[in-house]
C-alpha positions as protocol buffer text, in pm:
chain_id: "A"
residue {
  index: 1
  type: UNK
  ca { x: -1200 y: 63 z: 1739 }
}
residue {
  index: 2
  type: UNK
  ca { x: -1488 y: -2 z: 1504 }
}
residue {
  index: 3
  type: UNK
  ca { x: -1467 y: 132 z: 1151 }
}
residue {
  index: 4
  type: UNK
  ca { x: -1754 y: 166 z: 906 }
}
residue {
  index: 5
  type: UNK
  ca { x: -1749 y: -54 z: 600 }
}
residue {
  index: 6
  type: UNK
  ca { x: -1618 y: 98 z: 278 }
}
residue {
  index: 7
  type: UNK
  ca { x: -1713 y: 300 z: 92 }
}
residue {
  index: 8
  type: UNK
  ca { x: -1717 y: 571 z: 356 }
}
residue {
  index: 9
  type: UNK
  ca { x: -1616 y: 936 z: 375 }
}
residue {
  index: 10
  type: UNK
  ca { x: -1396 y: 1133 z: 613 }
}
residue {
  index: 11
  type: UNK
  ca { x: -1543 y: 1462 z: 733 }
}
residue {
  index: 12
  type: UNK
  ca { x: -1285 y: 1702 z: 583 }
}
residue {
  index: 13
  type: UNK
  ca { x: -1316 y: 1973 z: 317 }
}
residue {
  index: 14
  type: UNK
  ca { x: -1235 y: 1740 z: 26 }
}
residue {
  index: 15
  type: UNK
  ca { x: -1370 y: 1411 z: 157 }
}
residue {
  index: 16
  type: UNK
  ca { x: -1213 y: 1107 z: -7 }
}
residue {
  index: 17
  type: UNK
  ca { x: -1430 y: 812 z: -97 }
}
residue {
  index: 18
  type: UNK
  ca { x: -1253 y: 488 z: 0 }
}
residue {
  index: 19
  type: UNK
  ca { x: -1366 y: 208 z: -230 }
}
residue {
  index: 20
  type: UNK
  ca { x: -1249 y: -110 z: -403 }
}
residue {
  index: 21
  type: UNK
  ca { x: -1022 y: -30 z: -697 }
}
residue {
  index: 22
  type: UNK
  ca { x: -1174 y: -60 z: -1043 }
}
residue {
  index: 23
  type: UNK
  ca { x: -993 y: -153 z: -1365 }
}
residue {
  index: 24
  type: UNK
  ca { x: -1020 y: 206 z: -1489 }
}
residue {
  index: 25
  type: UNK
  ca { x: -822 y: 318 z: -1178 }
}
residue {
  index: 26
  type: UNK
  ca { x: -506 y: 130 z: -1283 }
}
residue {
  index: 27
  type: UNK
  ca { x: -352 y: 409 z: -1487 }
}
residue {
  index: 28
  type: UNK
  ca { x: -395 y: 668 z: -1211 }
}
residue {
  index: 29
  type: UNK
  ca { x: -262 y: 420 z: -953 }
}
residue {
  index: 30
  type: UNK
  ca { x: 48 y: 358 z: -1166 }
}
residue {
  index: 31
  type: UNK
  ca { x: 103 y: 732 z: -1218 }
}
residue {
  index: 32
  type: UNK
  ca { x: 83 y: 799 z: -844 }
}
residue {
  index: 33
  type: UNK
  ca { x: 324 y: 515 z: -776 }
}
residue {
  index: 34
  type: UNK
  ca { x: 573 y: 632 z: -1039 }
}
residue {
  index: 35
  type: UNK
  ca { x: 566 y: 984 z: -897 }
}
residue {
  index: 36
  type: UNK
  ca { x: 614 y: 868 z: -538 }
}
residue {
  index: 37
  type: UNK
  ca { x: 872 y: 605 z: -637 }
}
residue {
  index: 38
  type: UNK
  ca { x: 1108 y: 889 z: -725 }
}
residue {
  index: 39
  type: UNK
  ca { x: 1103 y: 987 z: -355 }
}
residue {
  index: 40
  type: UNK
  ca { x: 1266 y: 664 z: -243 }
}
residue {
  index: 41
  type: UNK
  ca { x: 1434 y: 548 z: -564 }
}
residue {
  index: 42
  type: UNK
  ca { x: 1785 y: 651 z: -453 }
}
residue {
  index: 43
  type: UNK
  ca { x: 1741 y: 432 z: -143 }
}
residue {
  index: 44
  type: UNK
  ca { x: 1621 y: 143 z: -352 }
}
residue {
  index: 45
  type: UNK
  ca { x: 1848 y: 154 z: -653 }
}
residue {
  index: 46
  type: UNK
  ca { x: 2154 y: 375 z: -685 }
}
residue {
  index: 47
  type: UNK
  ca { x: 2135 y: 332 z: -1064 }
}
residue {
  index: 48
  type: UNK
  ca { x: 1778 y: 470 z: -1081 }
}
residue {
  index: 49
  type: UNK
  ca { x: 1755 y: 732 z: -1357 }
}
residue {
  index: 50
  type: UNK
  ca { x: 1498 y: 935 z: -1544 }
}
residue {
  index: 51
  type: UNK
  ca { x: 1498 y: 648 z: -1796 }
}
residue {
  index: 52
  type: UNK
  ca { x: 1408 y: 405 z: -1516 }
}
residue {
  index: 53
  type: UNK
  ca { x: 1116 y: 628 z: -1421 }
}
residue {
  index: 54
  type: UNK
  ca { x: 1000 y: 650 z: -1783 }
}
residue {
  index: 55
  type: UNK
  ca { x: 1003 y: 269 z: -1811 }
}
residue {
  index: 56
  type: UNK
  ca { x: 798 y: 238 z: -1494 }
}
residue {
  index: 57
  type: UNK
  ca { x: 547 y: 491 z: -1620 }
}
residue {
  index: 58
  type: UNK
  ca { x: 518 y: 299 z: -1947 }
}
residue {
  index: 59
  type: UNK
  ca { x: 478 y: -49 z: -1794 }
}
residue {
  index: 60
  type: UNK
  ca { x: 320 y: 35 z: -1457 }
}
residue {
  index: 61
  type: UNK
  ca { x: -48 y: 49 z: -1562 }
}
residue {
  index: 62
  type: UNK
  ca { x: -46 y: -313 z: -1682 }
}
residue {
  index: 63
  type: UNK
  ca { x: 89 y: -433 z: -1347 }
}
residue {
  index: 64
  type: UNK
  ca { x: -164 y: -228 z: -1151 }
}
residue {
  index: 65
  type: UNK
  ca { x: -444 y: -351 z: -1380 }
}
residue {
  index: 66
  type: UNK
  ca { x: -344 y: -715 z: -1326 }
}
residue {
  index: 67
  type: UNK
  ca { x: -341 y: -664 z: -949 }
}
residue {
  index: 68
  type: UNK
  ca { x: -684 y: -495 z: -955 }
}
residue {
  index: 69
  type: UNK
  ca { x: -820 y: -781 z: -1167 }
}
residue {
  index: 70
  type: UNK
  ca { x: -686 y: -1029 z: -910 }
}
residue {
  index: 71
  type: UNK
  ca { x: -845 y: -832 z: -623 }
}
residue {
  index: 72
  type: UNK
  ca { x: -1180 y: -819 z: -800 }
}
residue {
  index: 73
  type: UNK
  ca { x: -1181 y: -1191 z: -881 }
}
residue {
  index: 74
  type: UNK
  ca { x: -1015 y: -1325 z: -561 }
}
residue {
  index: 75
  type: UNK
  ca { x: -1100 y: -1079 z: -281 }
}
residue {
  index: 76
  type: UNK
  ca { x: -987 y: -1315 z: -3 }
}
residue {
  index: 77
  type: UNK
  ca { x: -639 y: -1334 z: -154 }
}
residue {
  index: 78
  type: UNK
  ca { x: -584 y: -983 z: -297 }
}
residue {
  index: 79
  type: UNK
  ca { x: -675 y: -635 z: -176 }
}
residue {
  index: 80
  type: UNK
  ca { x: -678 y: -317 z: -387 }
}
residue {
  index: 81
  type: UNK
  ca { x: -862 y: -5 z: -269 }
}
residue {
  index: 82
  type: UNK
  ca { x: -849 y: 352 z: -387 }
}
residue {
  index: 83
  type: UNK
  ca { x: -915 y: 691 z: -237 }
}
residue {
  index: 84
  type: UNK
  ca { x: -1115 y: 908 z: -475 }
}
residue {
  index: 85
  type: UNK
  ca { x: -1202 y: 1277 z: -453 }
}
residue {
  index: 86
  type: UNK
  ca { x: -1460 y: 1376 z: -710 }
}
residue {
  index: 87
  type: UNK
  ca { x: -1360 y: 1161 z: -1006 }
}
residue {
  index: 88
  type: UNK
  ca { x: -986 y: 1169 z: -929 }
}
residue {
  index: 89
  type: UNK
  ca { x: -795 y: 876 z: -776 }
}
residue {
  index: 90
  type: UNK
  ca { x: -574 y: 1037 z: -511 }
}
residue {
  index: 91
  type: UNK
  ca { x: -430 y: 726 z: -345 }
}
residue {
  index: 92
  type: UNK
  ca { x: -439 y: 350 z: -323 }
}
residue {
  index: 93
  type: UNK
  ca { x: -338 y: 59 z: -105 }
}
residue {
  index: 94
  type: UNK
  ca { x: -279 y: -304 z: -199 }
}
residue {
  index: 95
  type: UNK
  ca { x: -210 y: -628 z: -14 }
}
residue {
  index: 96
  type: UNK
  ca { x: -188 y: -999 z: -74 }
}
residue {
  index: 97
  type: UNK
  ca { x: -261 y: -1313 z: 128 }
}
residue {
  index: 98
  type: UNK
  ca { x: -58 y: -1584 z: -50 }
}
residue {
  index: 99
  type: UNK
  ca { x: -214 y: -1927 z: -8 }
}
residue {
  index: 100
  type: UNK
  ca { x: 118 y: -2075 z: 108 }
}
residue {
  index: 101
  type: UNK
  ca { x: 181 y: -1816 z: 380 }
}
residue {
  index: 102
  type: UNK
  ca { x: 58 y: -1757 z: 734 }
}
residue {
  index: 103
  type: UNK
  ca { x: 74 y: -1378 z: 679 }
}
residue {
  index: 104
  type: UNK
  ca { x: -90 y: -1113 z: 471 }
}
residue {
  index: 105
  type: UNK
  ca { x: 163 y: -888 z: 299 }
}
residue {
  index: 106
  type: UNK
  ca { x: 124 y: -521 z: 226 }
}
residue {
  index: 107
  type: UNK
  ca { x: 217 y: -462 z: -138 }
}
residue {
  index: 108
  type: UNK
  ca { x: 196 y: -87 z: -152 }
}
residue {
  index: 109
  type: UNK
  ca { x: 32 y: 235 z: -50 }
}
residue {
  index: 110
  type: UNK
  ca { x: 81 y: 564 z: -226 }
}
residue {
  index: 111
  type: UNK
  ca { x: -95 y: 897 z: -193 }
}
residue {
  index: 112
  type: UNK
  ca { x: -81 y: 1163 z: -465 }
}
residue {
  index: 113
  type: UNK
  ca { x: 164 y: 1433 z: -361 }
}
residue {
  index: 114
  type: UNK
  ca { x: -101 y: 1709 z: -355 }
}
residue {
  index: 115
  type: UNK
  ca { x: -315 y: 1507 z: -112 }
}
residue {
  index: 116
  type: UNK
  ca { x: -40 y: 1388 z: 120 }
}
residue {
  index: 117
  type: UNK
  ca { x: -85 y: 1466 z: 489 }
}
residue {
  index: 118
  type: UNK
  ca { x: -468 y: 1474 z: 492 }
}
residue {
  index: 119
  type: UNK
  ca { x: -531 y: 1136 z: 658 }
}
residue {
  index: 120
  type: UNK
  ca { x: -595 y: 946 z: 336 }
}
residue {
  index: 121
  type: UNK
  ca { x: -323 y: 692 z: 420 }
}
residue {
  index: 122
  type: UNK
  ca { x: -487 y: 625 z: 758 }
}
residue {
  index: 123
  type: UNK
  ca { x: -821 y: 563 z: 589 }
}
residue {
  index: 124
  type: UNK
  ca { x: -670 y: 322 z: 337 }
}
residue {
  index: 125
  type: UNK
  ca { x: -474 y: 151 z: 614 }
}
residue {
  index: 126
  type: UNK
  ca { x: -793 y: 108 z: 820 }
}
residue {
  index: 127
  type: UNK
  ca { x: -962 y: -61 z: 524 }
}
residue {
  index: 128
  type: UNK
  ca { x: -659 y: -286 z: 470 }
}
residue {
  index: 129
  type: UNK
  ca { x: -668 y: -388 z: 837 }
}
residue {
  index: 130
  type: UNK
  ca { x: -1037 y: -473 z: 809 }
}
residue {
  index: 131
  type: UNK
  ca { x: -952 y: -696 z: 514 }
}
residue {
  index: 132
  type: UNK
  ca { x: -664 y: -863 z: 705 }
}
residue {
  index: 133
  type: UNK
  ca { x: -899 y: -936 z: 997 }
}
residue {
  index: 134
  type: UNK
  ca { x: -1149 y: -1090 z: 757 }
}
residue {
  index: 135
  type: UNK
  ca { x: -871 y: -1305 z: 606 }
}
residue {
  index: 136
  type: UNK
  ca { x: -763 y: -1393 z: 962 }
}
residue {
  index: 137
  type: UNK
  ca { x: -386 y: -1352 z: 935 }
}
residue {
  index: 138
  type: UNK
  ca { x: -128 y: -1119 z: 1089 }
}
residue {
  index: 139
  type: UNK
  ca { x: 26 y: -854 z: 864 }
}
residue {
  index: 140
  type: UNK
  ca { x: 380 y: -818 z: 738 }
}
residue {
  index: 141
  type: UNK
  ca { x: 520 y: -516 z: 556 }
}
residue {
  index: 142
  type: UNK
  ca { x: 869 y: -462 z: 418 }
}
residue {
  index: 143
  type: UNK
  ca { x: 1006 y: -109 z: 430 }
}
residue {
  index: 144
  type: UNK
  ca { x: 1327 y: -17 z: 251 }
}
residue {
  index: 145
  type: UNK
  ca { x: 1596 y: 62 z: 508 }
}
residue {
  index: 146
  type: UNK
  ca { x: 1633 y: 439 z: 508 }
}
residue {
  index: 147
  type: UNK
  ca { x: 1271 y: 512 z: 416 }
}
residue {
  index: 148
  type: UNK
  ca { x: 1209 y: 686 z: 747 }
}
residue {
  index: 149
  type: UNK
  ca { x: 880 y: 842 z: 642 }
}
residue {
  index: 150
  type: UNK
  ca { x: 723 y: 500 z: 579 }
}
residue {
  index: 151
  type: UNK
  ca { x: 877 y: 357 z: 895 }
}
residue {
  index: 152
  type: UNK
  ca { x: 723 y: 639 z: 1099 }
}
residue {
  index: 153
  type: UNK
  ca { x: 383 y: 583 z: 937 }
}
residue {
  index: 154
  type: UNK
  ca { x: 380 y: 210 z: 1010 }
}
residue {
  index: 155
  type: UNK
  ca { x: 501 y: 258 z: 1367 }
}
residue {
  index: 156
  type: UNK
  ca { x: 221 y: 510 z: 1426 }
}
residue {
  index: 157
  type: UNK
  ca { x: -19 y: 245 z: 1298 }
}
residue {
  index: 158
  type: UNK
  ca { x: 103 y: -3 z: 1563 }
}
residue {
  index: 159
  type: UNK
  ca { x: 346 y: -209 z: 1355 }
}
residue {
  index: 160
  type: UNK
  ca { x: 666 y: -330 z: 1523 }
}
residue {
  index: 161
  type: UNK
  ca { x: 993 y: -419 z: 1356 }
}
residue {
  index: 162
  type: UNK
  ca { x: 1055 y: -793 z: 1380 }
}
residue {
  index: 163
  type: UNK
  ca { x: 1352 y: -837 z: 1149 }
}
residue {
  index: 164
  type: UNK
  ca { x: 1584 y: -685 z: 892 }
}
residue {
  index: 165
  type: UNK
  ca { x: 1596 y: -864 z: 559 }
}
residue {
  index: 166
  type: UNK
  ca { x: 1953 y: -835 z: 439 }
}
residue {
  index: 167
  type: UNK
  ca { x: 2045 y: -784 z: 77 }
}
residue {
  index: 168
  type: UNK
  ca { x: 2137 y: -1079 z: -143 }
}
residue {
  index: 169
  type: UNK
  ca { x: 2294 y: -1102 z: -489 }
}
residue {
  index: 170
  type: UNK
  ca { x: 1941 y: -1124 z: -636 }
}
residue {
  index: 171
  type: UNK
  ca { x: 1783 y: -867 z: -401 }
}
residue {
  index: 172
  type: UNK
  ca { x: 2015 y: -571 z: -351 }
}
residue {
  index: 173
  type: UNK
  ca { x: 1790 y: -387 z: -107 }
}
residue {
  index: 174
  type: UNK
  ca { x: 1775 y: -418 z: 270 }
}
residue {
  index: 175
  type: UNK
  ca { x: 1429 y: -413 z: 428 }
}
residue {
  index: 176
  type: UNK
  ca { x: 1288 y: -351 z: 774 }
}
residue {
  index: 177
  type: UNK
  ca { x: 1030 y: -625 z: 829 }
}
residue {
  index: 178
  type: UNK
  ca { x: 734 y: -480 z: 1016 }
}
residue {
  index: 179
  type: UNK
  ca { x: 452 y: -682 z: 1168 }
}
residue {
  index: 180
  type: UNK
  ca { x: 109 y: -626 z: 1314 }
}
residue {
  index: 181
  type: UNK
  ca { x: -28 y: -934 z: 1491 }
}
residue {
  index: 182
  type: UNK
  ca { x: -388 y: -1049 z: 1514 }
}
residue {
  index: 183
  type: UNK
  ca { x: -417 y: -927 z: 1875 }
}
residue {
  index: 184
  type: UNK
  ca { x: -321 y: -576 z: 1765 }
}
residue {
  index: 185
  type: UNK
  ca { x: -558 y: -597 z: 1469 }
}
residue {
  index: 186
  type: UNK
  ca { x: -839 y: -690 z: 1707 }
}
residue {
  index: 187
  type: UNK
  ca { x: -751 y: -399 z: 1934 }
}
residue {
  index: 188
  type: UNK
  ca { x: -645 y: -628 z: 2222 }
}
């Protein structure tokens, strides 16, 4: 399947523009993440509270900004794209290709609640795949065990579960490790 290069638009009523993230997008990206984090927080951390969410909202923009800066300066190592409708950021996706790894790793995708279910995630995922093909590595994604919505999304995108990462004293969460190989990326 051949996809047009970003930025491109989907033919729906409120067509999102898919484009590289800009520094001024970081605050909106962090806000979307903080809002959607509350959906899976109980799976991730049983001690998650309103105070935890407030801390994330306070410190999240700096982390998103740093990641966007990395993607802008090292596009073969970092990926950060946004979906924009009008002037509003309504979703984003990020990924990383660490120099010491044979994989690219998905670092996050979140769609604003009001825009969920309109294909924006598929558009961002298509752009991320194009980037992974350009980098030339298979993809790995970690999904918190119990996050069935994300598992369903990745399975619909062709990912297969290759492992379960068990919790450790330093990492209390269990993750489903999902993978999409180069053959699948190439449509073979």
